[in-house]
SERO-4910 file (N, C-alpha, C, O; in steps of 0.05 Angstrom, whole numbers):
BEGIN
 pado doro    nc1    nc2    nc3   cac1   cac2   cac3    cc1    cc2    cc3    oc1    oc2    oc3
  Met    A     17    -23      0      0      0      0     18     25      0     35     28     18
  Pro    A     14     42    -19     31     66    -21     27     85      3      6     85     16
  Leu    A     47    102      8     46    121     30     42    149     18     53    155     -4
  Asp    A     26    165     31     23    193     22     36    211     43     28    212     66
  Ile    A     58    224     35     73    242     52     73    269     40     85    273     18
  Gln    A     61    288     53     60    316     44     50    318     15     60    333     -1
  Gly    A     29    302      9     17    304    -17     31    289    -39     23    290    -63
  Val    A     53    274    -33     67    258    -52     64    229    -46     66    221    -23
  Thr    A     59    213    -66     55    184    -62     82    170    -65     97    175    -84
  Tyr    A     89    154    -45    114    139    -44    108    109    -42     88    101    -30
  Trp    A    126     93    -54    124     64    -53    149     54    -39    171     64    -45
  Thr    A    146     34    -22    170     22     -9    186      6    -29    175     -2    -50
  Ala    A    211      0    -23    227    -17    -41    214    -45    -43    215    -56    -65
  Thr    A    203    -55    -22    189    -81    -22    166    -81    -42    163    -99    -58
  Glu    A    149    -60    -40    126    -58    -58    135    -54    -87    124    -65   -105
  Thr    A    155    -38    -90    166    -33   -117    176    -59   -129    169    -66   -152
  Ala    A    193    -73   -114    204    -98   -124    181   -118   -131    182   -131   -152
  Arg    A    163   -121   -113    141   -140   -117    124   -133   -142    118   -151   -157
  Ser    A    118   -108   -145    101   -100   -168    116   -103   -195    103   -107   -215
  Leu    A    143   -103   -194    158   -105   -219    170   -133   -223    184   -138   -243
  Gly    A    164   -151   -205    175   -178   -207    205   -180   -202    219   -196   -214
  Leu    A    215   -162   -185    243   -161   -178    247   -168   -149    228   -173   -134
  Thr    A    272   -170   -140    277   -173   -112    287   -147   -100    296   -129   -115
  Arg    A    285   -144    -74    295   -120    -61    325   -118    -65    336    -96    -67
  Gln    A    339   -140    -66    368   -140    -70    375   -128    -97    394   -114   -100
  Thr    A    359   -135   -118    363   -123   -144    359    -93   -144    375    -78   -155
  Ile    A    338    -84   -130    333    -55   -128    357    -42   -114    367    -21   -123
  Trp    A    367    -54    -92    390    -44    -78    415    -43    -96    429    -22    -97
  Arg    A    420    -65   -110    444    -66   -127    443    -45   -149    463    -31   -154
  Trp    A    420    -43   -163    418    -22   -184    421      6   -172    432     23   -185
  Gly    A    411     10   -148    414     36   -135    443     42   -129    452     65   -132
  Gln    A    458     22   -121    486     25   -114    503     33   -139    522     47   -137
  Thr    A    495     22   -162    509     28   -187    499     53   -201    511     62   -221
  Gly    A    478     66   -190    467     90   -202    450     85   -227    444    103   -242
  Ser    A    442     59   -230    426     52   -254    397     61   -251    383     64   -271
  Ile    A    388     65   -227    361     74   -222    361     98   -203    382    104   -191
  Pro    A    339    112   -201    338    135   -182    344    126   -154    337    104   -146
  Pro    A    357    143   -138    365    136   -111    342    133    -91    344    119    -71
  Gly    A    319    146    -96    297    145    -77    303    161    -52    321    179    -53
  Arg    A    289    156    -31    291    170     -6    288    151     17    278    129     13
  Arg    A    296    160     41    291    144     65    273    160     84    277    184     87
  Asp    A    254    146     96    237    160    116    251    157    143    272    144    145
  Arg    A    239    168    164    251    168    190    253    139    202    269    135    220
  Arg    A    237    121    191    238     93    200    259     77    184    264     54    190
  Gly    A    272     90    165    293     77    149    283     62    125    299     49    111
  Arg    A    258     64    119    247     51     95    256     66     70    256     90     69
  His    A    263     50     50    272     61     24    246     66      8    231     48      3
  Leu    A    242     91      0    218     99    -14    223    111    -41    244    124    -46
  Phe    A    205    105    -60    206    116    -87    180    129    -94    159    120    -86
  Thr    A    182    151   -109    158    164   -120    147    147   -143    161    129   -152
  Thr    A    123    153   -151    111    138   -174    129    142   -198    132    122   -213
  Gly    A    139    166   -203    156    170   -227    182    154   -225    192    144   -245
  Glu    A    193    151   -201    217    135   -197    211    106   -202    228     91   -213
  Val    A    188     96   -193    180     69   -198    178     64   -228    186     42   -237
  Glu    A    167     83   -242    165     80   -271    193     79   -284    197     63   -303
  Ala    A    212     95   -274    239     94   -285    252     68   -279    267     57   -295
  Ile    A    247     56   -255    258     30   -249    246      9   -267    260     -9   -276
  Arg    A    220     11   -272    206     -8   -290    219     -6   -318    224    -27   -331
  Asp    A    223     18   -328    235     22   -354    263      9   -355    270     -4   -375
  Tyr    A    279     13   -334    306      2   -333    304    -29   -332    320    -43   -346
  Ala    A    285    -39   -317    282    -68   -314    275    -82   -341    282   -105   -346
  His    A    260    -67   -357    250    -78   -383    267    -70   -407    259    -75   -430
  Glu    A    289    -57   -402    307    -48   -424    320    -72   -437    329    -91   -424
  Leu    A    320    -72   -463    332    -93   -479    359    -84   -490    361    -62   -501
  Arg    A    379   -102   -488    405    -97   -500    414   -121   -516    404   -143   -511
  Pro    A    432   -117   -534    442   -140   -549    455   -160   -530    468   -152   -511
  Ala    A    451   -186   -535    462   -207   -518    492   -207   -517    504   -213   -496
  Asn    A    505   -199   -539    534   -199   -539    547   -174   -529    571   -171   -529
  Gly    A    531   -155   -520    541   -130   -509    549   -109   -529    557    -87   -521
  Glu    A    546   -115   -554    554    -96   -575    529    -80   -584    507    -90   -582
  Ala    A    534    -57   -594    512    -41   -606    504    -55   -632    520    -67   -645
  Pro    A    478    -53   -639    468    -67   -663    483    -60   -689    486    -77   -706
  Asn    A    492    -36   -691    506    -27   -716    536    -25   -712    550    -11   -727
  Gln    A    547    -40   -693    575    -38   -687    593    -44   -711    614    -31   -714
  Leu    A    586    -63   -728    603    -70   -750    605    -48   -771    625    -47   -786
  Arg    A    586    -30   -772    587     -7   -790    612     10   -786    622     22   -804
  Leu    A    622     11   -761    645     26   -755    670     15   -770    688     31   -777
  Phe    A    670    -10   -775    693    -23   -788    689    -28   -817    708    -28   -833
  Asn    A    665    -34   -825    659    -42   -853    646    -20   -870    642    -25   -894
  Gly    A    640      2   -859    627     24   -874    597     24   -870    586      4   -860
  Pro    A    584     45   -878    555     48   -873    537     30   -889    514     25   -882
  Asp    A    548     19   -912    531      1   -928    534    -28   -921    521    -45   -933
  Ser    A    550    -34   -901    554    -62   -892    531    -72   -876    519    -57   -860
  Arg    A    524    -97   -880    502   -109   -864    508   -137   -859    492   -151   -845
***
């Protein structure tokens, strides 16, 4: 259940992770690397995210990258723009 603090809706890390099919550890790890917004802590020490931050975490969680780690057009750098 989200929290309303001074007119802003916040979601705990547990709620965020559960709603996105992630673990709290994943949320923590991504936060440590700066891959997701840092969120905030309340006086009880709970890690909180705004709705916009939860959406940014969702977008990061669903981001697709090439399996080999290369950019899709990486070979063009070596073979020219008409290479495929």
